[in-house]
LOSETOR-437383 format. One record per residue (C-alpha): x, y, z; residue in three letters. Coordinates in steps of 0.02 Angstrom, whole numbers, plus 50000, padded with zeros to 5 digits. Layout:
<sites>
site X:X	Y:Y	Z:Z	resn:ala
...
</sites>
This chain:
<sites>
site X:51145	Y:50586	Z:51120	resn:unk
site X:51183	Y:50399	Z:51130	resn:unk
site X:51103	Y:50288	Z:51262	resn:unk
site X:51089	Y:50102	Z:51289	resn:unk
site X:50904	Y:50069	Z:51325	resn:unk
site X:50900	Y:49878	Z:51325	resn:unk
site X:51013	Y:49729	Z:51295	resn:unk
site X:51086	Y:49751	Z:51121	resn:unk
site X:50981	Y:49908	Z:51088	resn:unk
site X:51050	Y:50085	Z:51078	resn:unk
site X:50959	Y:50249	Z:51054	resn:unk
site X:51043	Y:50382	Z:50947	resn:unk
site X:50945	Y:50543	Z:50963	resn:unk
site X:50965	Y:50719	Z:50898	resn:unk
site X:50874	Y:50874	Z:50959	resn:unk
site X:50820	Y:50990	Z:50819	resn:unk
site X:50745	Y:51164	Z:50825	resn:unk
site X:50719	Y:51323	Z:50722	resn:unk
site X:50632	Y:51239	Z:50577	resn:unk
site X:50456	Y:51197	Z:50518	resn:unk
site X:50408	Y:51014	Z:50531	resn:unk
site X:50349	Y:50952	Z:50359	resn:unk
site X:50389	Y:51128	Z:50300	resn:unk
site X:50237	Y:51202	Z:50387	resn:unk
site X:50215	Y:51155	Z:50572	resn:unk
site X:50296	Y:51269	Z:50700	resn:unk
site X:50383	Y:51180	Z:50844	resn:unk
site X:50405	Y:51306	Z:50986	resn:unk
site X:50504	Y:51179	Z:51086	resn:unk
site X:50591	Y:51086	Z:50945	resn:unk
site X:50585	Y:50898	Z:50917	resn:unk
site X:50691	Y:50743	Z:50941	resn:unk
site X:50743	Y:50630	Z:50796	resn:unk
site X:50765	Y:50453	Z:50863	resn:unk
site X:50865	Y:50315	Z:50780	resn:unk
site X:50883	Y:50142	Z:50853	resn:unk
site X:51028	Y:50019	Z:50832	resn:unk
site X:50989	Y:49836	Z:50865	resn:unk
site X:51138	Y:49718	Z:50877	resn:unk
site X:51138	Y:49528	Z:50874	resn:unk
site X:51267	Y:49436	Z:50772	resn:unk
site X:51217	Y:49561	Z:50638	resn:unk
site X:51170	Y:49744	Z:50656	resn:unk
site X:51011	Y:49832	Z:50604	resn:unk
site X:50975	Y:50018	Z:50608	resn:unk
site X:50794	Y:50069	Z:50628	resn:unk
site X:50723	Y:50235	Z:50572	resn:unk
site X:50882	Y:50328	Z:50533	resn:unk
site X:50864	Y:50515	Z:50511	resn:unk
site X:50922	Y:50639	Z:50381	resn:unk
site X:51039	Y:50781	Z:50426	resn:unk
site X:50913	Y:50914	Z:50474	resn:unk
site X:51059	Y:51009	Z:50548	resn:unk
site X:51126	Y:51028	Z:50370	resn:unk
site X:51266	Y:50905	Z:50399	resn:unk
site X:51216	Y:50727	Z:50345	resn:unk
site X:51378	Y:50660	Z:50420	resn:unk
site X:51308	Y:50696	Z:50594	resn:unk
site X:51227	Y:50525	Z:50597	resn:unk
site X:51387	Y:50438	Z:50547	resn:unk
site X:51484	Y:50527	Z:50684	resn:unk
site X:51354	Y:50472	Z:50811	resn:unk
site X:51365	Y:50293	Z:50749	resn:unk
site X:51553	Y:50299	Z:50774	resn:unk
site X:51528	Y:50362	Z:50951	resn:unk
site X:51409	Y:50216	Z:50979	resn:unk
site X:51545	Y:50096	Z:50925	resn:unk
site X:51455	Y:50046	Z:50766	resn:unk
site X:51546	Y:50052	Z:50600	resn:unk
site X:51453	Y:50084	Z:50438	resn:unk
site X:51516	Y:49919	Z:50370	resn:unk
site X:51437	Y:49821	Z:50513	resn:unk
site X:51262	Y:49880	Z:50471	resn:unk
site X:51185	Y:49742	Z:50367	resn:unk
site X:51001	Y:49789	Z:50381	resn:unk
site X:50902	Y:49950	Z:50370	resn:unk
site X:50727	Y:49939	Z:50440	resn:unk
site X:50618	Y:50077	Z:50367	resn:unk
site X:50459	Y:50084	Z:50470	resn:unk
site X:50402	Y:50239	Z:50377	resn:unk
site X:50467	Y:50316	Z:50217	resn:unk
site X:50442	Y:50500	Z:50260	resn:unk
site X:50610	Y:50583	Z:50232	resn:unk
site X:50635	Y:50634	Z:50415	resn:unk
site X:50661	Y:50447	Z:50444	resn:unk
site X:50733	Y:50388	Z:50277	resn:unk
site X:50818	Y:50539	Z:50196	resn:unk
site X:50992	Y:50481	Z:50247	resn:unk
site X:50981	Y:50323	Z:50139	resn:unk
site X:51035	Y:50414	Z:49982	resn:unk
site X:51200	Y:50468	Z:50059	resn:unk
site X:51222	Y:50307	Z:50157	resn:unk
site X:51221	Y:50198	Z:50000	resn:unk
site X:51362	Y:50304	Z:49926	resn:unk
site X:51473	Y:50254	Z:50071	resn:unk
site X:51414	Y:50077	Z:50105	resn:unk
site X:51341	Y:49952	Z:49981	resn:unk
site X:51325	Y:49789	Z:50078	resn:unk
site X:51155	Y:49810	Z:50161	resn:unk
site X:50974	Y:49764	Z:50133	resn:unk
site X:50814	Y:49858	Z:50172	resn:unk
site X:50662	Y:49791	Z:50262	resn:unk
site X:50501	Y:49888	Z:50229	resn:unk
site X:50321	Y:49867	Z:50175	resn:unk
site X:50275	Y:49848	Z:49994	resn:unk
site X:50206	Y:50025	Z:49995	resn:unk
site X:50369	Y:50094	Z:50062	resn:unk
site X:50479	Y:49995	Z:49942	resn:unk
site X:50415	Y:50083	Z:49787	resn:unk
site X:50444	Y:50253	Z:49867	resn:unk
site X:50619	Y:50207	Z:49925	resn:unk
site X:50670	Y:50164	Z:49747	resn:unk
site X:50588	Y:50321	Z:49680	resn:unk
site X:50654	Y:50444	Z:49810	resn:unk
site X:50830	Y:50375	Z:49830	resn:unk
site X:50864	Y:50275	Z:49671	resn:unk
site X:50902	Y:50124	Z:49778	resn:unk
site X:50945	Y:49972	Z:49672	resn:unk
site X:50985	Y:49846	Z:49809	resn:unk
site X:50877	Y:49717	Z:49897	resn:unk
site X:50716	Y:49771	Z:49980	resn:unk
site X:50620	Y:49640	Z:50079	resn:unk
site X:50436	Y:49683	Z:50066	resn:unk
site X:50371	Y:49628	Z:50234	resn:unk
site X:50198	Y:49574	Z:50287	resn:unk
site X:50118	Y:49558	Z:50458	resn:unk
site X:50213	Y:49434	Z:50563	resn:unk
site X:50368	Y:49424	Z:50452	resn:unk
site X:50533	Y:49417	Z:50547	resn:unk
site X:50716	Y:49461	Z:50528	resn:unk
site X:50842	Y:49352	Z:50620	resn:unk
site X:50995	Y:49453	Z:50672	resn:unk
site X:51072	Y:49305	Z:50760	resn:unk
site X:51020	Y:49305	Z:50942	resn:unk
site X:50887	Y:49435	Z:50907	resn:unk
site X:50724	Y:49419	Z:50809	resn:unk
site X:50637	Y:49573	Z:50740	resn:unk
site X:50452	Y:49549	Z:50705	resn:unk
site X:50358	Y:49666	Z:50588	resn:unk
site X:50178	Y:49727	Z:50608	resn:unk
site X:50097	Y:49837	Z:50476	resn:unk
site X:50014	Y:49996	Z:50537	resn:unk
site X:49949	Y:50081	Z:50380	resn:unk
site X:49912	Y:50268	Z:50388	resn:unk
site X:50000	Y:50292	Z:50553	resn:unk
site X:50056	Y:50407	Z:50473	resn:unk
site X:50076	Y:50363	Z:50287	resn:unk
site X:50003	Y:50207	Z:50201	resn:unk
site X:50177	Y:50124	Z:50209	resn:unk
site X:50196	Y:50126	Z:50399	resn:unk
site X:50242	Y:49974	Z:50504	resn:unk
site X:50305	Y:49940	Z:50680	resn:unk
site X:50452	Y:49829	Z:50727	resn:unk
site X:50464	Y:49726	Z:50887	resn:unk
site X:50627	Y:49661	Z:50959	resn:unk
site X:50563	Y:49498	Z:51031	resn:unk
site X:50705	Y:49476	Z:51155	resn:unk
site X:50686	Y:49645	Z:51241	resn:unk
site X:50506	Y:49691	Z:51202	resn:unk
site X:50560	Y:49856	Z:51124	resn:unk
site X:50427	Y:49915	Z:51001	resn:unk
site X:50499	Y:50033	Z:50870	resn:unk
site X:50340	Y:50120	Z:50819	resn:unk
site X:50400	Y:50268	Z:50716	resn:unk
site X:50268	Y:50408	Z:50714	resn:unk
site X:50147	Y:50317	Z:50829	resn:unk
site X:50153	Y:50378	Z:51010	resn:unk
site X:50268	Y:50521	Z:50959	resn:unk
site X:50283	Y:50699	Z:51022	resn:unk
site X:50363	Y:50865	Z:50984	resn:unk
site X:50487	Y:50941	Z:51106	resn:unk
site X:50674	Y:50928	Z:51135	resn:unk
site X:50734	Y:50811	Z:51271	resn:unk
site X:50883	Y:50798	Z:51385	resn:unk
site X:50814	Y:50642	Z:51470	resn:unk
site X:50741	Y:50518	Z:51346	resn:unk
site X:50661	Y:50387	Z:51458	resn:unk
site X:50489	Y:50421	Z:51534	resn:unk
site X:50552	Y:50343	Z:51697	resn:unk
site X:50677	Y:50487	Z:51711	resn:unk
site X:50538	Y:50617	Z:51720	resn:unk
site X:50424	Y:50675	Z:51861	resn:unk
site X:50237	Y:50672	Z:51841	resn:unk
site X:50240	Y:50861	Z:51822	resn:unk
site X:50367	Y:50848	Z:51682	resn:unk
site X:50264	Y:50714	Z:51594	resn:unk
site X:50112	Y:50828	Z:51602	resn:unk
site X:50211	Y:50964	Z:51514	resn:unk
site X:50271	Y:50840	Z:51383	resn:unk
site X:50091	Y:50785	Z:51356	resn:unk
site X:50051	Y:50956	Z:51282	resn:unk
site X:50185	Y:50926	Z:51150	resn:unk
site X:50111	Y:50754	Z:51118	resn:unk
site X:49942	Y:50833	Z:51083	resn:unk
site X:50021	Y:50966	Z:50971	resn:unk
site X:50108	Y:50826	Z:50875	resn:unk
site X:49952	Y:50719	Z:50860	resn:unk
site X:49842	Y:50864	Z:50806	resn:unk
site X:49957	Y:50919	Z:50665	resn:unk
site X:50034	Y:50756	Z:50608	resn:unk
site X:49915	Y:50613	Z:50647	resn:unk
site X:49742	Y:50689	Z:50677	resn:unk
site X:49686	Y:50663	Z:50497	resn:unk
site X:49713	Y:50476	Z:50520	resn:unk
site X:49625	Y:50454	Z:50687	resn:unk
site X:49535	Y:50293	Z:50639	resn:unk
site X:49697	Y:50212	Z:50584	resn:unk
site X:49789	Y:50275	Z:50739	resn:unk
site X:49658	Y:50187	Z:50844	resn:unk
site X:49689	Y:50025	Z:50750	resn:unk
site X:49876	Y:50049	Z:50772	resn:unk
site X:49854	Y:50064	Z:50961	resn:unk
site X:49756	Y:49901	Z:50960	resn:unk
site X:49895	Y:49814	Z:50864	resn:unk
site X:50029	Y:49881	Z:50981	resn:unk
site X:49937	Y:49827	Z:51137	resn:unk
site X:49914	Y:49651	Z:51068	resn:unk
site X:50104	Y:49630	Z:51060	resn:unk
site X:50218	Y:49580	Z:51207	resn:unk
site X:50287	Y:49757	Z:51222	resn:unk
site X:50398	Y:49810	Z:51368	resn:unk
site X:50461	Y:49975	Z:51299	resn:unk
site X:50382	Y:50096	Z:51172	resn:unk
site X:50514	Y:50177	Z:51061	resn:unk
site X:50445	Y:50310	Z:50943	resn:unk
site X:50534	Y:50406	Z:50808	resn:unk
site X:50504	Y:50572	Z:50898	resn:unk
site X:50488	Y:50602	Z:51084	resn:unk
site X:50500	Y:50501	Z:51244	resn:unk
site X:50537	Y:50316	Z:51260	resn:unk
site X:50401	Y:50241	Z:51369	resn:unk
site X:50472	Y:50112	Z:51489	resn:unk
site X:50378	Y:50019	Z:51623	resn:unk
site X:50200	Y:49951	Z:51621	resn:unk
site X:50121	Y:50099	Z:51708	resn:unk
site X:50204	Y:50226	Z:51596	resn:unk
site X:50163	Y:50127	Z:51438	resn:unk
site X:49981	Y:50123	Z:51493	resn:unk
site X:49992	Y:50311	Z:51510	resn:unk
site X:50044	Y:50341	Z:51330	resn:unk
site X:49917	Y:50214	Z:51266	resn:unk
site X:49780	Y:50306	Z:51361	resn:unk
site X:49842	Y:50478	Z:51302	resn:unk
site X:49834	Y:50423	Z:51121	resn:unk
site X:49664	Y:50339	Z:51140	resn:unk
site X:49600	Y:50502	Z:51213	resn:unk
site X:49666	Y:50598	Z:51062	resn:unk
site X:49577	Y:50478	Z:50945	resn:unk
site X:49416	Y:50511	Z:51043	resn:unk
site X:49446	Y:50698	Z:51027	resn:unk
site X:49445	Y:50676	Z:50838	resn:unk
site X:49271	Y:50601	Z:50848	resn:unk
site X:49205	Y:50745	Z:50953	resn:unk
site X:49218	Y:50661	Z:51125	resn:unk
site X:49323	Y:50801	Z:51197	resn:unk
site X:49329	Y:50908	Z:51352	resn:unk
site X:49181	Y:51012	Z:51412	resn:unk
site X:49272	Y:51170	Z:51365	resn:unk
site X:49259	Y:51306	Z:51232	resn:unk
site X:49394	Y:51364	Z:51113	resn:unk
site X:49364	Y:51536	Z:51041	resn:unk
site X:49456	Y:51555	Z:50877	resn:unk
site X:49451	Y:51735	Z:50828	resn:unk
site X:49520	Y:51867	Z:50710	resn:unk
site X:49487	Y:52051	Z:50697	resn:unk
site X:49529	Y:52197	Z:50582	resn:unk
site X:49483	Y:52353	Z:50679	resn:unk
site X:49437	Y:52286	Z:50850	resn:unk
site X:49247	Y:52271	Z:50838	resn:unk
site X:49245	Y:52080	Z:50833	resn:unk
site X:49375	Y:52079	Z:50970	resn:unk
site X:49257	Y:52176	Z:51085	resn:unk
site X:49127	Y:52040	Z:51064	resn:unk
site X:49257	Y:51904	Z:51092	resn:unk
site X:49306	Y:51984	Z:51257	resn:unk
site X:49123	Y:51991	Z:51307	resn:unk
site X:49092	Y:51809	Z:51255	resn:unk
site X:49244	Y:51749	Z:51353	resn:unk
site X:49190	Y:51843	Z:51509	resn:unk
site X:49014	Y:51773	Z:51496	resn:unk
site X:49073	Y:51594	Z:51477	resn:unk
site X:49193	Y:51609	Z:51623	resn:unk
site X:49051	Y:51676	Z:51732	resn:unk
site X:48955	Y:51518	Z:51688	resn:unk
site X:49103	Y:51414	Z:51746	resn:unk
site X:49152	Y:51352	Z:51574	resn:unk
site X:49340	Y:51333	Z:51536	resn:unk
site X:49386	Y:51445	Z:51390	resn:unk
site X:49539	Y:51464	Z:51279	resn:unk
site X:49553	Y:51610	Z:51158	resn:unk
site X:49662	Y:51587	Z:51003	resn:unk
site X:49690	Y:51734	Z:50887	resn:unk
site X:49724	Y:51707	Z:50701	resn:unk
site X:49832	Y:51738	Z:50605	resn:unk
site X:49942	Y:51782	Z:50756	resn:unk
site X:49935	Y:51602	Z:50820	resn:unk
site X:50016	Y:51463	Z:50719	resn:unk
site X:49900	Y:51331	Z:50649	resn:unk
site X:49972	Y:51190	Z:50755	resn:unk
site X:49926	Y:51280	Z:50915	resn:unk
site X:49752	Y:51317	Z:50849	resn:unk
site X:49728	Y:51133	Z:50809	resn:unk
site X:49790	Y:51080	Z:50980	resn:unk
site X:49665	Y:51184	Z:51075	resn:unk
site X:49519	Y:51157	Z:50957	resn:unk
site X:49544	Y:50969	Z:50954	resn:unk
site X:49523	Y:50950	Z:51141	resn:unk
site X:49367	Y:51060	Z:51154	resn:unk
site X:49187	Y:51007	Z:51128	resn:unk
site X:49127	Y:51184	Z:51100	resn:unk
site X:49196	Y:51305	Z:50970	resn:unk
site X:49165	Y:51489	Z:50940	resn:unk
site X:49224	Y:51561	Z:50775	resn:unk
site X:49232	Y:51749	Z:50783	resn:unk
site X:49282	Y:51844	Z:50627	resn:unk
site X:49225	Y:51995	Z:50529	resn:unk
site X:49165	Y:52004	Z:50350	resn:unk
site X:49299	Y:52050	Z:50225	resn:unk
site X:49244	Y:52096	Z:50048	resn:unk
site X:49083	Y:51991	Z:50055	resn:unk
site X:49179	Y:51843	Z:50129	resn:unk
site X:49249	Y:51787	Z:50296	resn:unk
site X:49409	Y:51866	Z:50361	resn:unk
site X:49535	Y:51766	Z:50255	resn:unk
site X:49646	Y:51700	Z:50396	resn:unk
site X:49489	Y:51630	Z:50482	resn:unk
site X:49426	Y:51552	Z:50320	resn:unk
site X:49595	Y:51467	Z:50297	resn:unk
site X:49597	Y:51407	Z:50478	resn:unk
site X:49421	Y:51336	Z:50469	resn:unk
site X:49461	Y:51249	Z:50306	resn:unk
site X:49615	Y:51170	Z:50382	resn:unk
site X:49512	Y:51107	Z:50530	resn:unk
site X:49405	Y:51020	Z:50399	resn:unk
site X:49556	Y:50943	Z:50314	resn:unk
site X:49622	Y:50882	Z:50482	resn:unk
site X:49452	Y:50804	Z:50516	resn:unk
site X:49410	Y:50902	Z:50674	resn:unk
site X:49228	Y:50849	Z:50660	resn:unk
site X:49071	Y:50831	Z:50766	resn:unk
site X:49079	Y:50990	Z:50866	resn:unk
site X:48949	Y:51112	Z:50934	resn:unk
site X:48987	Y:51287	Z:50873	resn:unk
site X:48940	Y:51470	Z:50870	resn:unk
site X:48986	Y:51598	Z:50739	resn:unk
site X:48996	Y:51782	Z:50777	resn:unk
site X:49072	Y:51932	Z:50689	resn:unk
site X:49053	Y:52112	Z:50638	resn:unk
site X:49024	Y:52188	Z:50467	resn:unk
site X:49031	Y:52360	Z:50392	resn:unk
site X:48949	Y:52399	Z:50226	resn:unk
site X:48901	Y:52218	Z:50192	resn:unk
site X:48889	Y:52048	Z:50276	resn:unk
site X:48944	Y:51882	Z:50201	resn:unk
site X:49060	Y:51796	Z:50325	resn:unk
site X:48923	Y:51686	Z:50395	resn:unk
site X:48881	Y:51623	Z:50222	resn:unk
site X:49061	Y:51571	Z:50191	resn:unk
site X:49072	Y:51492	Z:50364	resn:unk
site X:48923	Y:51380	Z:50320	resn:unk
site X:48996	Y:51341	Z:50150	resn:unk
site X:49163	Y:51283	Z:50223	resn:unk
site X:49080	Y:51175	Z:50357	resn:unk
site X:48966	Y:51095	Z:50229	resn:unk
site X:49103	Y:51069	Z:50098	resn:unk
site X:49216	Y:50979	Z:50222	resn:unk
site X:49071	Y:50879	Z:50295	resn:unk
site X:49124	Y:50933	Z:50469	resn:unk
site X:48956	Y:50893	Z:50550	resn:unk
site X:48957	Y:51047	Z:50659	resn:unk
site X:48798	Y:51086	Z:50756	resn:unk
site X:48800	Y:51275	Z:50741	resn:unk
site X:48682	Y:51323	Z:50882	resn:unk
site X:48695	Y:51511	Z:50855	resn:unk
site X:48758	Y:51640	Z:50731	resn:unk
site X:48769	Y:51824	Z:50766	resn:unk
site X:48822	Y:51953	Z:50636	resn:unk
site X:48821	Y:52132	Z:50696	resn:unk
site X:48853	Y:52299	Z:50614	resn:unk
site X:49000	Y:52398	Z:50676	resn:unk
site X:49033	Y:52399	Z:50863	resn:unk
site X:48930	Y:52273	Z:50965	resn:unk
site X:48774	Y:52345	Z:51046	resn:unk
site X:48674	Y:52283	Z:51194	resn:unk
site X:48548	Y:52195	Z:51082	resn:unk
site X:48694	Y:52106	Z:50993	resn:unk
site X:48764	Y:52048	Z:51160	resn:unk
site X:48593	Y:51980	Z:51207	resn:unk
site X:48594	Y:51875	Z:51049	resn:unk
site X:48770	Y:51813	Z:51088	resn:unk
site X:48718	Y:51765	Z:51266	resn:unk
site X:48575	Y:51663	Z:51194	resn:unk
site X:48693	Y:51575	Z:51072	resn:unk
site X:48820	Y:51539	Z:51208	resn:unk
site X:48687	Y:51471	Z:51325	resn:unk
site X:48637	Y:51349	Z:51187	resn:unk
site X:48821	Y:51303	Z:51160	resn:unk
site X:48851	Y:51268	Z:51345	resn:unk
site X:48695	Y:51162	Z:51354	resn:unk
site X:48754	Y:51060	Z:51205	resn:unk
site X:48931	Y:51026	Z:51269	resn:unk
site X:48866	Y:50977	Z:51440	resn:unk
site X:48746	Y:50847	Z:51372	resn:unk
site X:48809	Y:50679	Z:51431	resn:unk
site X:48785	Y:50592	Z:51263	resn:unk
site X:48893	Y:50718	Z:51171	resn:unk
</sites>
C-alpha cells in the first residue's frame, strides 16, 4: 500500500501475517511494516523493511509504484537496527551504491557487522539534522525504545515524527490513518497496541516513558511508527500518548482493579479450583480474565497480566516442581518486568507438593516484588476446607487491589 500522508512524505506499507514476530511472538491479526519516503531536492527512505514475504524485491516494486527510483535515494535513515527495519540494506547496496546512512553510533557498529556495509554512516546525536533541500530532518535519540540504538526522526516542515517501534501496534490495516477509523475501531486496535507493548517494549518501560517525554517536547503534527496506525490530529495524538503512558504505568503495577487467573492443569483438579475462584471473584464484582497455559500464547498472557493489579497463579505440582508451562510463564513475566503485583498461588498435588516452593523461588530470583497474600496447596480434588482457604486468600487479594495507594 502506498499513500501520501503529508507534503513530500509517502507511506509504503506491507501487511504481514502467518509468522512469529522476533521468531517467538504470535500475531493473531498480523502486523504492518511501515516505510516512509521523504522527498525534498534529495530523497531519504526511513525504516525500510526486509522481505518478510520471502521476496526482498517487494520493496523495490513498491518504490517504483511510488514513483521513486532506487538511484534517487541518497539517504537511508535507520532509526532502529533490528532487521525488520534494516534487513533490506544488504540487498539494497548490491543494486545501488550512491547512498549514505544516518543512524546513532550504537546502530552504526551493528549495521557494519550485520550487513558488511562499507559506505558512509553519519553517527547522529540529539539535535543533529539532515538537509534534503527544502526539508530538514531532525534526529532525537531514544535509547532502549526498543534497542539501545533507537532514535526518532522529525520532518520539520510537516511535523511528521518517524518514531520506529515507539507508539507501535500489531494488527494488519486497510486504513492507515487514525482519522480514518471510528472510535470503536480504535478501541479494537488498542488491544493490539497493548499486545505489542507487552511483548516488545514492556521490558524497557522506564525508557519508553522517557521516549514519550522526548516526543511530546517536539513540534509533532503526525506520529508515524514502524508498525501500526499513523496518528494524525492533535486529539488522536493525545490518545496514543495517553495509551502508551498508561502501559508504562501498568509495568510499575499501577494497573486495573482486575484479576488475571493464569492457570494450567494436568488432570482437572486445579481446573476445578480455578472455576471456583473465578465464580467467587465475579460474585464479589471483580473483573476476571482466565488464561490457560500452555494453550494460550505467551503474548496474550502478557497482555492480560500486564493490565491487571491482581494475579492468581494456579498450577499443580509436577515431579516436586511447578507444572513446567506455568514455571516458564512465570519466569517470562519476570524477564518482561511485570513487577509490583498482588498475587495468590493455588494448585493441587498428588504424592508430593513442591510447586509453591518453586513459585516463591522464581518470584524471588526475578525480584518481581509480588505481595503473595495467600497460597493454597491441596491434595487431589479440592474439598470444602480447601475452598474456604481459597476464599480467604481471594478476599485478601481483592482488598489489596482495591487499596487506593496501590
